[in-house]
C-alpha positions as CSV (number, residue, x, y, z in Angstrom):
1,M,9.0,11.2,-14.4
2,K,9.2,11.5,-18.3
3,I,9.3,14.8,-20.1
4,G,5.8,16.0,-20.9
5,Q,4.4,13.1,-18.3
6,P,1.7,15.0,-16.2
7,K,2.7,14.4,-12.5
8,H,-0.1,12.5,-11.3
9,E,0.8,9.8,-14.1
10,A,4.4,9.8,-12.2
11,P,5.8,6.3,-11.9
12,L,5.3,4.3,-8.7
13,P,8.3,4.5,-6.5
14,T,10.6,1.5,-6.4
15,A,11.1,-1.0,-3.3
16,R,14.2,0.5,-3.0
17,A,13.3,4.1,-3.1
18,I,10.6,3.2,-0.5
19,R,12.6,1.3,2.1
20,R,15.1,4.4,1.7
21,A,12.9,6.8,2.2
22,C,11.0,5.1,5.4
23,Q,14.6,4.9,6.7
24,T,15.4,8.4,6.7
25,E,12.0,9.3,7.8
26,L,12.6,7.3,11.0
27,Y,16.3,8.3,11.4
28,R,15.3,12.0,11.3
29,T,12.5,11.3,13.7
30,V,14.9,9.4,16.0
31,K,17.2,12.3,16.2
32,R,14.2,14.6,16.8
33,L,13.2,12.4,19.8
34,K,16.8,13.4,21.4
35,Q,16.2,9.8,22.9
36,Y,18.5,6.5,22.3
37,V,16.3,4.0,20.5
38,P,18.6,0.4,20.0
39,A,19.3,-0.2,16.0
40,E,17.6,-3.6,16.1
41,L,14.3,-1.5,17.3
42,V,14.7,0.8,14.7
43,K,15.1,-1.7,12.2
44,Q,12.0,-3.4,13.3
45,A,10.3,-0.2,12.9
46,E,11.4,0.2,8.9
47,E,10.5,-3.2,8.4
48,L,6.9,-2.0,9.9
49,Y,6.6,1.2,8.0
50,V,8.2,-0.2,4.8
51,R,5.4,-3.0,4.5
52,R,2.6,-0.2,5.8
53,V,3.6,2.0,3.1
54,V,3.6,-0.7,0.4
55,G,0.2,-2.1,1.4
56,N,-1.0,1.2,1.1
57,L,1.1,2.3,-2.1
58,L,-1.6,3.8,-4.2
59,W,-3.4,6.1,-2.2
60,I,0.4,7.4,-0.6
61,A,1.4,7.9,-4.6
62,E,-1.6,10.0,-4.9
63,N,-1.3,12.2,-2.1
64,R,2.5,12.5,-2.4
65,S,2.8,16.4,-2.4
66,D,0.3,16.8,0.7
67,R,2.7,16.3,3.5
68,K,0.1,17.0,6.0
69,K,-2.0,14.4,4.8
70,L,0.7,11.7,4.6
71,A,1.9,12.9,8.1
72,D,-2.0,11.9,9.5
73,W,-1.9,8.6,8.0
74,W,1.6,7.8,9.5
75,E,0.3,9.1,12.9
76,A,-3.2,6.9,12.6
77,E,-1.7,3.8,10.9
78,L,2.2,3.4,12.3
79,S,2.7,5.8,15.9
80,E,0.8,3.7,18.0
81,E,2.8,0.6,17.1
82,I,6.3,2.0,16.5
83,A,5.5,4.0,20.3
84,K,5.1,0.7,22.2
85,L,8.2,-1.3,19.9
86,W,10.7,2.0,21.1
87,N,9.0,2.6,24.4
88,V,8.2,6.2,24.2
89,D,4.7,8.2,23.9
90,R,2.9,8.4,21.3
91,A,2.3,12.1,21.6
92,R,6.1,12.8,21.3
93,L,6.6,10.2,18.4
94,A,4.3,11.6,16.3
95,A,5.3,15.3,16.7
96,A,9.0,14.3,16.2
97,F,7.7,12.6,13.2
98,R,5.7,15.4,11.7
99,D,8.9,17.7,12.6
100,A,11.0,15.6,10.5
101,F,8.9,14.9,7.9
102,G,7.5,18.4,7.6
103,G,3.8,17.8,7.7
């Protein structure tokens, strides 16, 4: 963000930044699940997560400072598919994500 540029006009994140953020958030979620998730399944979840974030990038960028709203979006849009992929309880996964994400 440039000096003097209002926060609401901050540039959109790059693809690399999105990928790294999604990877970090899922890594922290797996740690809080306290259950082994194979690396290949984590990679598949990361790819799914990145695609969804890119698809909703404008909304996510507008709400970047509202962690609760972003966590609600993640739970509604992604938790079911990732829970099936990882073979874990959806409610447990959502709780672990919220704990890791801070929402």
